[in-house]
N, C-alpha and C positions, 0 to 999 in steps of 0.2 A: 594288243587288246587285253583288257583286264581279265576276261574270262579265261584266256589262254594261260595267263600267268598264274592265277589262283582264283578259281571260280568261287571259292568260299568267301572271298572278300570282294568279289565283283558286285557291281550294283544290279543284282537280279531280284526279281520279285519272289515272294515266298513259294509260289507254285513251282517256278523253275528250280529254285534251290532244293525244294523237297524232291523233285525228280532227280536231280544230280546226286543227292544224298543216297537215294534208293539205288540208282544205277551204279554208284561207286561201291556201295556195300555188296550188291549182287555180283559185281566184278571181282572184288577182292576177297570177300568172305561169304560165298553163297550158302554155305552150310549154316550160317548164323541168321539167315533171313527168317522172319516170323510174320505172323498175321498182323502184328503191330506195324510192320513196315508198309504193308498195304493200307492199313488204316490211316497212316500218316499222309499217304497220297490222297485218299478219299477226303480227309479233313481239309485239304487245300483246294478241293474241287475236281480232282480227276475222277472220271467214271471208271467202272470196271474194265470197259473196252480200252480206255486210255492206258490203264495200268498194264493190261495184257500187251498192248503195243510197246510200252516202255520196256517191259521184261523181254519181249521178243527181240527188239532192236539191240538191247544190251547183250543178250545171249548170242545173237548173230555176230556182233562185232568180236566178242570173245572167241567164238568158234572160228571166224575167218582169220583172226590174228594168230591163233594157235596153229591153224593149217599153214599159214604163211611162214611162221617161225619154224614149224616142224619140217618144212621142205627147203628151208634156207633162202626164202625170198628176201632180197636186200631192198632197203628203202631207196626210193628215188633220190637223187642228189638234192633236189629242191625241197625235200620234205621238211627240214628244220628251218627253212626260211621264214 
């Protein structure tokens, strides 16, 4: 699937790409998030509630992955299939 290989070049609409840009930045460089990042989501039609949901889901996955990594949880053998 194109989105799994490289979401940036996958055939996604502007709204989905904006969401992924936001989630990627929040994941990799959370200290660099600004009000402009939220404005970019509003500009493509996300409500404030939507933006909160995106931030919460992104943060939850980061949290859960760090807990799993921190206690040595190994990936299931099928994960990379």
